C-alpha positions as CSV (number, residue, x, y, z in Angstrom):
1,M,-1.9,-14.8,-25.5
2,A,-2.8,-11.1,-25.4
3,T,-1.0,-8.9,-22.9
4,D,-2.8,-6.9,-20.3
5,Q,-2.2,-3.7,-22.3
6,E,-3.7,-5.3,-25.5
7,I,-6.7,-6.5,-23.5
8,A,-7.2,-3.0,-22.1
9,H,-7.2,-1.5,-25.6
10,L,-9.9,-4.0,-26.8
11,H,-12.4,-2.2,-24.5
12,T,-14.3,1.0,-25.2
13,L,-14.2,3.1,-22.1
14,Q,-17.2,5.0,-20.9
15,P,-17.0,8.8,-20.3
16,I,-16.1,9.5,-16.8
17,G,-19.4,11.4,-16.2
18,A,-21.3,8.1,-16.9
19,I,-19.1,6.3,-14.4
20,A,-19.7,9.0,-11.8
21,A,-23.4,8.9,-12.4
22,K,-23.3,5.1,-11.7
23,A,-21.7,5.9,-8.4
24,G,-24.1,8.6,-7.5
25,I,-21.7,11.5,-8.1
26,P,-23.1,14.5,-9.9
27,D,-21.2,16.0,-12.9
28,S,-20.9,19.3,-11.0
29,A,-18.6,17.5,-8.4
30,L,-16.1,16.4,-11.0
31,S,-12.8,18.0,-12.2
32,P,-12.1,16.0,-15.3
33,Y,-8.6,15.1,-16.4
34,G,-9.4,14.2,-20.0
35,K,-12.2,11.9,-20.9
36,Y,-11.7,9.0,-18.6
37,K,-10.5,10.2,-15.2
38,A,-11.6,12.9,-12.8
39,K,-11.1,14.3,-9.3
40,I,-14.0,14.6,-6.9
41,D,-14.4,17.9,-5.1
42,F,-14.4,18.4,-1.4
43,D,-17.9,20.0,-1.3
44,F,-19.5,16.8,-2.6
45,I,-17.4,14.7,-0.1
46,R,-18.6,16.8,2.7
47,S,-22.2,16.5,1.5
48,V,-22.3,12.7,1.9
49,Q,-20.7,12.4,5.3
50,D,-23.9,11.8,7.2
51,R,-24.8,8.7,5.0
52,P,-24.4,5.3,6.6
53,D,-21.3,3.3,5.7
54,G,-21.3,0.3,3.4
55,A,-19.3,-2.9,4.3
56,L,-15.5,-2.9,3.9
57,V,-13.7,-5.9,2.4
58,L,-9.9,-6.1,2.6
59,V,-8.0,-8.0,-0.1
60,T,-4.6,-9.1,1.0
61,G,-2.3,-12.0,0.0
62,I,0.4,-14.4,0.8
63,N,4.1,-13.3,0.7
64,P,4.8,-12.3,-2.9
65,T,7.0,-14.4,-5.2
66,P,8.3,-14.0,-8.7
67,A,5.5,-16.5,-9.7
68,G,2.9,-13.8,-9.2
69,E,-0.2,-13.7,-7.1
70,G,-2.6,-11.2,-8.7
71,K,-3.9,-9.3,-5.7
72,T,-4.9,-6.2,-7.5
73,T,-6.4,-8.4,-10.3
74,T,-8.5,-10.2,-7.6
75,T,-9.6,-6.9,-6.1
76,V,-10.9,-5.8,-9.4
77,G,-12.4,-9.2,-10.3
78,L,-14.2,-9.4,-6.9
79,A,-15.7,-5.9,-7.2
80,D,-16.9,-6.6,-10.8
81,A,-18.4,-9.9,-9.6
82,L,-20.2,-8.3,-6.7
83,T,-21.6,-5.7,-9.1
84,A,-22.7,-8.5,-11.5
85,L,-24.5,-10.1,-8.5
86,G,-26.5,-7.0,-8.0
87,T,-24.5,-5.4,-5.1
88,K,-23.6,-1.7,-5.5
89,T,-19.8,-1.9,-5.2
90,M,-16.8,0.4,-5.4
91,I,-13.1,-0.2,-5.5
92,A,-10.5,1.8,-3.4
93,L,-6.9,1.2,-4.7
94,R,-3.5,2.8,-4.5
95,E,-1.8,4.7,-7.3
96,P,1.2,2.9,-8.8
97,S,4.7,4.3,-8.3
98,L,6.9,5.1,-11.3
99,G,9.9,3.3,-9.7
100,P,8.4,-0.2,-9.9
101,C,6.7,0.5,-13.2
102,F,10.1,1.2,-14.8
103,G,11.9,-1.3,-12.6
104,V,10.9,-4.9,-12.1
105,K,7.2,-5.0,-11.2
106,G,5.6,-3.3,-14.2
107,G,2.2,-1.6,-13.8
108,A,-0.2,-2.0,-10.9
109,T,-3.7,-1.7,-12.4
110,G,-4.7,-5.4,-12.3
111,G,-4.5,-7.7,-15.3
112,G,-6.3,-9.6,-18.0
113,Y,-10.0,-8.8,-18.0
114,A,-9.9,-7.5,-14.4
115,Q,-8.2,-4.1,-14.7
116,V,-8.7,-0.5,-13.8
117,V,-8.3,1.9,-16.8
118,P,-7.0,4.0,-18.5
119,M,-4.0,1.8,-17.6
120,E,-1.2,3.9,-19.2
121,D,-2.5,7.1,-17.5
122,I,-2.8,5.5,-14.1
123,N,0.6,3.8,-14.3
124,L,2.4,7.0,-15.4
125,H,1.6,10.6,-14.5
126,F,-2.1,10.0,-13.8
127,T,-3.4,13.2,-12.3
128,G,-0.1,14.4,-10.9
129,D,-0.6,13.4,-7.3
130,F,2.8,11.9,-6.8
131,H,4.5,14.9,-8.3
132,A,2.7,17.1,-5.8
133,I,3.8,14.9,-3.0
134,T,7.4,14.9,-4.2
135,S,7.3,18.7,-4.5
136,A,5.8,19.2,-1.0
137,N,8.4,16.9,0.5
138,N,11.3,18.6,-1.3
139,L,10.0,22.1,-0.5
140,L,10.4,21.2,3.2
141,A,13.9,19.8,2.6
142,A,14.9,23.0,0.9
143,M,13.5,25.1,3.7
144,V,15.4,23.0,6.3
145,D,18.7,23.8,4.5
146,N,17.7,27.4,3.9
147,H,16.9,27.9,7.5
148,M,20.3,26.7,8.6
149,Y,22.0,28.9,6.0
150,W,20.3,32.0,7.2
151,G,21.3,31.8,10.8
152,N,19.5,28.7,12.1
153,S,17.4,30.6,14.7
154,L,15.6,27.3,15.7
155,G,18.9,25.7,16.7
156,L,18.6,22.7,14.4
157,D,21.6,20.5,14.7
158,P,22.9,19.8,11.2
159,R,24.0,16.3,12.4
160,R,20.5,15.5,13.5
161,V,18.5,16.5,10.4
162,T,16.3,13.5,9.7
163,W,14.2,14.9,6.8
164,R,15.3,13.5,3.4
165,R,14.6,14.4,-0.1
166,V,12.5,12.1,-2.4
167,L,12.1,11.0,-6.0
168,D,9.5,8.8,-7.5
169,M,12.0,6.5,-9.2
170,N,14.2,3.6,-8.2
171,D,17.8,5.1,-7.9
172,R,20.3,3.5,-5.6
173,A,22.9,6.1,-6.4
174,L,20.9,8.7,-4.4
175,R,20.5,6.6,-1.2
176,S,23.4,8.5,0.5
177,I,24.7,11.8,-0.7
178,V,26.5,14.9,0.6
179,N,24.8,18.2,-0.1
180,G,26.0,21.8,0.5
181,L,29.2,21.3,-1.6
182,G,30.5,24.2,-3.6
183,G,31.4,26.8,-1.1
184,L,29.8,29.2,1.4
185,T,26.9,30.2,-0.8
186,S,25.7,26.6,-1.1
187,G,25.0,26.1,2.6
188,P,26.6,24.0,5.2
189,P,27.8,20.6,3.9
190,R,26.1,17.6,5.5
191,E,25.2,14.0,4.8
192,D,21.8,13.5,3.3
193,G,20.0,11.1,1.0
194,F,16.9,10.3,-1.0
195,D,14.0,8.0,-0.4
196,I,11.4,7.0,-3.0
197,T,8.4,9.2,-2.9
198,V,6.1,6.5,-1.7
199,A,8.3,6.1,1.4
200,S,7.9,9.8,2.3
201,E,6.1,10.7,5.4
202,V,4.2,13.2,3.3
203,M,2.7,10.3,1.4
204,A,1.7,8.7,4.7
205,V,0.2,12.0,5.9
206,F,-1.6,12.4,2.6
207,C,-3.1,8.9,2.9
208,L,-4.2,9.3,6.5
209,A,-5.6,12.8,6.4
210,R,-9.4,13.1,6.8
211,D,-9.6,16.6,5.1
212,L,-7.6,19.6,4.2
213,D,-7.5,20.9,7.8
214,D,-6.3,17.6,9.1
215,L,-3.7,17.4,6.2
216,K,-2.3,20.8,7.2
217,A,-2.2,19.9,10.9
218,R,-0.4,16.6,10.2
219,L,2.1,18.3,7.9
220,G,2.9,20.8,10.7
221,R,3.6,18.0,13.2
222,M,6.2,16.3,11.0
223,V,9.6,16.2,12.6
224,V,12.5,17.4,10.5
225,G,15.3,16.9,13.0
226,A,16.5,17.8,16.5
227,R,18.4,20.4,18.4
228,R,21.5,19.6,20.4
229,D,19.4,19.0,23.5
230,G,17.3,16.4,21.7
231,S,14.1,18.4,21.3
232,F,12.4,18.1,18.0
233,V,12.0,20.7,15.2
234,T,8.8,20.5,13.2
235,A,7.6,21.7,9.8
236,A,5.3,24.1,11.5
237,E,8.2,25.7,13.3
238,L,9.8,26.2,9.9
239,K,6.5,27.7,8.7
240,A,6.5,25.2,5.8
241,D,3.2,23.5,6.5
242,G,1.0,26.1,4.8
243,A,2.9,26.1,1.5
244,M,3.1,22.3,1.6
245,A,-0.7,22.1,2.1
246,A,-1.2,24.5,-0.9
247,L,0.9,22.2,-3.1
248,L,-1.2,19.2,-2.0
249,R,-4.7,20.8,-2.2
250,D,-5.8,19.5,-5.5
251,A,-4.0,16.2,-5.1
252,L,-6.0,15.4,-2.0
253,Q,-9.2,15.1,-4.1
254,P,-9.8,11.4,-4.8
255,N,-9.4,10.1,-8.4
256,L,-12.3,8.4,-10.1
257,V,-11.6,5.9,-12.9
258,Q,-13.3,2.7,-14.1
259,T,-12.8,-1.1,-14.5
260,L,-12.9,-2.7,-17.8
261,E,-16.5,-3.7,-17.0
262,G,-17.4,0.0,-16.4
263,N,-17.6,0.0,-12.7
264,P,-16.4,2.9,-10.5
265,A,-13.0,2.8,-8.8
266,L,-11.2,5.3,-6.6
267,V,-7.4,5.2,-7.1
268,H,-5.7,7.5,-4.7
269,G,-2.4,7.6,-2.8
270,G,0.2,5.0,-2.8
271,P,2.6,4.2,0.1
272,F,4.7,1.1,-0.2
273,A,3.7,-1.7,2.3
274,N,7.3,-2.9,2.9
275,I,8.6,0.5,3.9
276,A,5.3,2.4,4.7
277,H,1.7,1.5,5.7
278,G,0.8,0.4,2.2
279,C,-2.9,1.5,1.9
280,N,-4.8,3.9,-0.4
281,S,-6.0,7.2,1.0
282,L,-8.4,7.3,4.0
283,I,-10.4,10.1,2.3
284,A,-11.0,7.9,-0.7
285,T,-12.0,4.8,1.3
286,R,-14.3,6.8,3.5
287,L,-16.0,8.4,0.4
288,A,-16.4,5.0,-1.2
289,L,-18.1,3.7,2.0
290,K,-20.7,6.5,1.7
291,L,-21.4,5.7,-1.9
292,A,-21.5,1.9,-2.1
293,D,-23.0,-1.0,-0.2
294,V,-19.6,-2.8,-0.4
295,V,-16.2,-1.3,-0.8
296,V,-13.3,-3.6,-1.9
297,T,-9.9,-2.3,-1.0
298,E,-6.4,-3.7,-1.2
299,A,-3.3,-3.5,1.1
300,G,0.1,-3.9,-0.4
301,F,2.3,-7.1,-0.4
302,G,1.5,-9.9,2.0
303,A,-0.9,-9.9,4.9
304,D,2.1,-9.8,7.3
305,L,2.9,-6.3,5.9
306,G,0.0,-4.4,4.2
307,G,-2.7,-6.4,5.8
308,E,-1.4,-6.0,9.3
309,K,-0.8,-2.3,8.7
310,F,-4.2,-1.7,7.2
311,L,-5.8,-3.2,10.3
312,D,-3.4,-1.8,13.0
313,I,-2.7,1.6,11.5
314,K,-5.3,2.7,8.9
315,C,-8.4,1.2,10.6
316,R,-7.2,2.3,14.1
317,L,-6.5,5.9,13.0
318,G,-9.3,6.1,10.5
319,G,-12.1,4.5,12.5
320,L,-12.7,1.7,10.0
321,A,-14.0,-1.8,10.7
322,P,-13.7,-4.4,7.9
323,S,-16.4,-7.0,7.5
324,C,-14.3,-9.6,5.7
325,A,-10.8,-10.3,4.4
326,V,-9.8,-12.1,1.3
327,V,-6.3,-13.7,1.2
328,V,-5.1,-14.2,-2.4
329,A,-2.9,-17.1,-3.2
330,T,-1.8,-19.1,-6.3
331,V,-0.7,-22.7,-6.7
332,R,2.5,-21.4,-8.5
333,A,3.5,-19.2,-5.5
334,L,2.8,-22.0,-3.0
335,K,5.0,-24.3,-5.1
336,M,7.8,-21.7,-4.8
337,N,7.3,-21.6,-1.1
338,G,7.6,-25.4,-1.2
339,G,11.0,-25.2,-2.9
340,V,10.3,-25.4,-6.6
341,A,12.3,-23.1,-8.9
342,K,10.5,-20.7,-11.1
343,P,11.4,-22.5,-14.4
344,D,9.8,-25.7,-13.0
345,L,6.5,-24.2,-11.9
346,G,4.6,-25.5,-14.9
347,R,5.0,-29.2,-13.9
348,E,2.5,-30.8,-11.6
349,D,3.9,-31.1,-8.1
350,A,1.3,-31.7,-5.4
351,A,3.9,-32.5,-2.8
352,A,5.5,-29.1,-3.3
353,V,2.1,-27.4,-2.9
354,R,1.6,-29.4,0.3
355,R,5.0,-28.1,1.6
356,G,4.3,-24.5,0.6
357,V,0.6,-24.3,1.6
358,V,1.8,-23.5,5.2
359,N,2.3,-19.9,3.9
360,V,-1.3,-19.2,3.2
361,L,-2.4,-21.1,6.3
362,R,-0.2,-18.8,8.4
363,H,-1.7,-15.7,6.8
364,V,-5.3,-16.9,7.4
365,E,-4.5,-17.7,11.0
366,N,-3.0,-14.2,11.4
367,M,-6.0,-12.3,9.9
368,R,-8.4,-14.2,12.2
369,K,-6.5,-12.7,15.2
370,F,-8.2,-9.4,14.2
371,G,-11.7,-10.8,14.6
372,I,-12.7,-10.8,11.0
373,P,-13.8,-13.8,8.8
374,V,-11.3,-14.8,6.1
375,V,-11.8,-16.3,2.6
376,V,-9.0,-17.5,0.3
377,G,-9.2,-16.5,-3.3
378,L,-7.1,-19.0,-5.3
379,N,-6.1,-17.2,-8.5
380,R,-6.0,-20.1,-11.0
381,F,-3.3,-20.3,-13.7
382,T,-3.7,-22.6,-16.8
383,T,-0.9,-24.9,-15.6
384,D,-2.6,-25.6,-12.2
385,T,-3.9,-29.1,-11.9
386,D,-7.0,-30.4,-10.0
387,A,-4.7,-32.4,-7.7
388,E,-2.7,-29.3,-6.8
389,I,-5.8,-27.2,-6.2
390,D,-7.3,-30.0,-4.0
391,V,-4.2,-29.8,-1.7
392,V,-5.0,-26.2,-1.0
393,V,-8.7,-26.7,-0.6
394,Q,-8.2,-29.6,1.9
395,A,-5.6,-27.8,3.9
396,L,-7.8,-24.7,4.3
397,A,-10.8,-26.9,5.1
398,A,-9.0,-28.1,8.2
399,L,-9.0,-24.4,9.4
400,G,-12.7,-24.1,8.4
401,T,-11.8,-21.6,5.7
402,R,-13.5,-21.6,2.3
403,V,-11.3,-21.6,-0.9
404,C,-12.8,-20.0,-4.0
405,V,-11.0,-20.9,-7.2
406,C,-11.0,-17.7,-9.4
407,T,-10.4,-17.2,-13.2
408,H,-11.1,-13.5,-13.4
409,W,-7.9,-12.8,-15.3
410,G,-9.3,-14.6,-18.3
411,D,-13.1,-14.4,-17.6
412,G,-13.6,-11.1,-15.9
413,S,-16.4,-10.9,-13.3
414,K,-17.7,-14.4,-14.3
415,G,-14.5,-15.9,-13.1
416,A,-15.0,-14.5,-9.6
417,L,-18.7,-15.0,-9.0
418,E,-18.1,-17.8,-6.4
419,L,-15.8,-15.5,-4.5
420,G,-18.3,-12.7,-4.7
421,R,-21.1,-15.0,-3.3
422,V,-19.0,-16.2,-0.5
423,V,-17.8,-12.7,0.5
424,R,-21.4,-11.4,0.3
425,A,-22.5,-14.3,2.6
426,E,-19.8,-13.5,5.1
427,I,-20.8,-9.8,5.2
428,A,-24.5,-10.8,5.6
429,A,-23.6,-13.2,8.4
430,G,-22.3,-10.2,10.4
431,T,-19.7,-12.2,12.4
432,A,-16.9,-9.7,12.1
433,A,-15.8,-8.3,15.5
434,F,-12.8,-6.3,14.4
435,K,-10.1,-5.4,17.0
436,P,-6.5,-4.3,16.5
437,L,-3.7,-6.7,17.4
438,Y,-2.5,-4.5,20.3
439,P,-3.9,-1.7,22.5
440,S,-2.7,1.9,21.8
441,E,-1.5,2.3,25.4
442,M,1.0,-0.6,25.1
443,K,4.7,0.4,25.2
444,L,6.2,1.0,21.8
445,A,8.8,-1.8,22.1
446,D,6.1,-4.2,23.3
447,K,3.9,-3.3,20.3
448,L,6.8,-4.1,18.0
449,R,7.4,-7.4,19.9
450,T,3.7,-8.3,19.6
451,I,3.8,-7.9,15.9
452,A,7.0,-9.9,15.6
453,R,5.6,-12.8,17.8
454,E,2.0,-12.9,16.7
455,I,2.3,-12.1,12.9
456,Y,5.9,-13.1,12.0
457,R,6.0,-15.9,14.7
458,A,9.5,-14.7,15.7
459,A,10.9,-15.8,19.1
460,D,11.7,-12.2,19.9
461,I,13.2,-8.9,18.5
462,D,16.8,-7.8,18.5
463,L,16.4,-4.1,19.1
464,A,19.6,-2.1,18.5
465,P,20.5,0.0,21.6
466,A,20.3,3.2,19.7
467,A,16.8,2.3,18.4
468,A,15.7,1.4,22.0
469,R,16.8,4.9,23.1
470,K,14.9,6.5,20.3
471,L,11.7,4.6,21.3
472,A,12.1,5.8,24.9
473,S,12.6,9.4,23.7
474,Y,9.4,9.2,21.5
475,E,7.4,8.0,24.5
476,K,8.8,10.8,26.6
477,A,7.9,13.3,23.8
478,G,4.2,12.2,23.9
479,F,4.1,9.6,21.1
480,A,3.6,6.5,23.3
481,D,0.1,5.8,21.8
482,A,1.4,5.6,18.2
483,P,1.1,2.3,16.3
484,I,4.1,0.6,14.8
485,C,4.9,0.4,11.1
486,V,7.4,-2.3,10.4
487,A,9.7,-1.8,7.3
488,K,11.0,-5.3,6.3
489,T,11.3,-7.6,3.3
490,Q,8.0,-8.5,1.7
491,Y,9.2,-12.0,0.7
492,S,9.2,-13.7,4.1
493,F,7.6,-13.6,7.5
494,S,11.2,-13.0,8.7
495,A,13.7,-10.3,7.9
496,D,15.5,-12.8,5.6
497,P,14.0,-12.8,2.1
498,T,15.3,-16.3,1.4
499,L,13.4,-17.9,4.3
500,L,10.1,-18.9,2.6
501,G,7.2,-20.9,3.8
502,A,6.1,-20.3,7.4
503,P,9.3,-19.9,9.5
504,E,9.0,-19.5,13.3
505,G,11.4,-19.1,16.2
506,H,13.6,-16.6,14.3
507,I,14.8,-13.2,15.7
508,L,13.6,-10.0,14.1
509,P,16.6,-7.6,13.9
510,V,15.5,-4.0,14.3
511,R,18.4,-1.7,13.4
512,D,16.6,1.7,13.6
513,V,13.3,3.4,14.3
514,R,11.9,6.6,12.9
515,L,9.2,8.9,14.2
516,S,6.5,9.8,11.7
517,A,4.8,12.3,14.0
518,G,2.5,13.7,11.2
519,A,1.4,10.3,10.1
520,G,1.0,9.3,13.7
521,F,3.1,6.1,13.7
522,V,6.6,4.9,14.4
523,V,8.6,3.1,11.7
524,A,10.8,0.2,12.7
525,I,13.5,-0.7,10.2
526,A,14.1,-4.5,10.2
527,G,16.9,-6.2,8.5
528,D,18.4,-4.8,5.3
529,I,15.3,-3.1,3.9
530,M,16.0,0.0,1.8
531,T,13.8,3.1,1.6
532,M,15.2,3.9,-1.9
533,P,15.0,0.8,-4.2
534,G,17.4,0.2,-7.1
535,L,16.7,-0.8,-10.6
536,P,17.2,-4.5,-11.6
537,R,19.8,-5.7,-14.0
538,I,17.3,-5.4,-16.8
539,P,14.8,-2.7,-16.0
540,A,11.3,-2.9,-17.3
541,A,12.0,0.5,-18.9
542,E,14.1,-1.2,-21.5
543,G,11.0,-2.8,-23.0
544,M,8.9,0.4,-23.2
545,T,8.7,2.8,-26.1
546,L,6.5,5.5,-27.8
547,L,5.1,4.6,-31.2
548,Q,4.7,7.1,-34.1
549,D,0.9,7.4,-33.4
550,G,1.6,8.4,-29.7
551,A,0.8,5.0,-28.3
552,I,2.9,3.7,-25.4
553,T,3.9,0.0,-25.5
554,G,5.6,-2.3,-23.1
555,L,4.1,-1.2,-19.8
556,F,3.2,-4.9,-19.1
């Protein structure tokens, strides 16, 4: 069987100008990065703002498992299928992070015959957006320490500095460090640490900014720490916001690429969904809505993380209203939720599917709480049997939810035509009445409790006393209306990654909270989630190499 990379290389890509023309973007609006990718300039983006919006479709999924679900693959397959059905469609995706690419996940451009390309470029340096975000974040970190070295006129308490450095790589050794060692000329020693770039608030700000002015304003509002009296110190007070915005100017322009079937895709921004809000940039999504009749976008990890955050954070702050949601599942993953070990997934086990199907049922029920119709895309593997598939179809039928069996990995758009027709029918029916899960005026702790009870089906939250005090201080400082961004394991509805299926009645332990004043939300750290991942025992990087002709192999 050919690999995703080999399949990608079988296709002849179209010049990026031809892809832009298909999307209605003039050549004058492009800043090409080679032959097959380009950025779209702000003048063109401003010129289309008065156009009506197309329909927005969210692709989300069940809790991820080592068996694989194919959420990005389904996003691409659905968009290609809608295009084949005669609907002008665009894709809005996140950019991959280098950490997972070289770690355990591999690339993030879809798979098989449902990919966005050029896949090596997108998965590695692409157009340099992540490097710009890393640089902007670390410029602010350097200015924090520099300010304290040169007299600290703002009174920033070195013990209360909250701004951390970032690196777009999994590196557990950098989670906790001490900087300022080496004597007086190196600044005051203090505890510090690194997060992965996609967990940076700069990434969140980047993905929620509406334009350059909004970007600069959000950067300025970011809190870097506190004074001894508890009052916040911001990036604007350090006079770092202007330089940071300058570093991010070109990066904020959305990136245009294509699918293997030659359809336009915007790939821009990339916050993780288990430790950030997990959605592509708002500016790219809003542009796509002006250019297409249907926009298919994806939120990271399961619907309990990326899906909920897309609806409660991105849609709330960005003024978006989705018309439909697709929950992606696989028989293999449902068998794992039903207790089957990965080596045994190839054997027929309808009983295990019946035990594990509760996971997708829970996600469908949750998505409906937002007032949007839901379709299940069952990404079929060759080992799936009709009896196993029928278990899923019957279980969802009891909820009145349609299951579309998809084979887009091997068949491209032809394998997702049924899904495309059903999604198009849901859009045409116009039954969506989107509403967030909780009102903005609700207390911060109550918002967190609502997510835990309604989405995770927890009995309650266990809020650490220090975290409760922080929430109270955030409300007092004027951030009471902020939505909540829960950072927790992606593998379970609970904070315990081993608790599969659809657990309920558990307690969600919240050990800390962090204010993301620039992004406009409050992060709640649940369980043992880390904001700087580590590499696995055998990193994916070990299988990658550069050939004599310059070709890169082993990305998938």
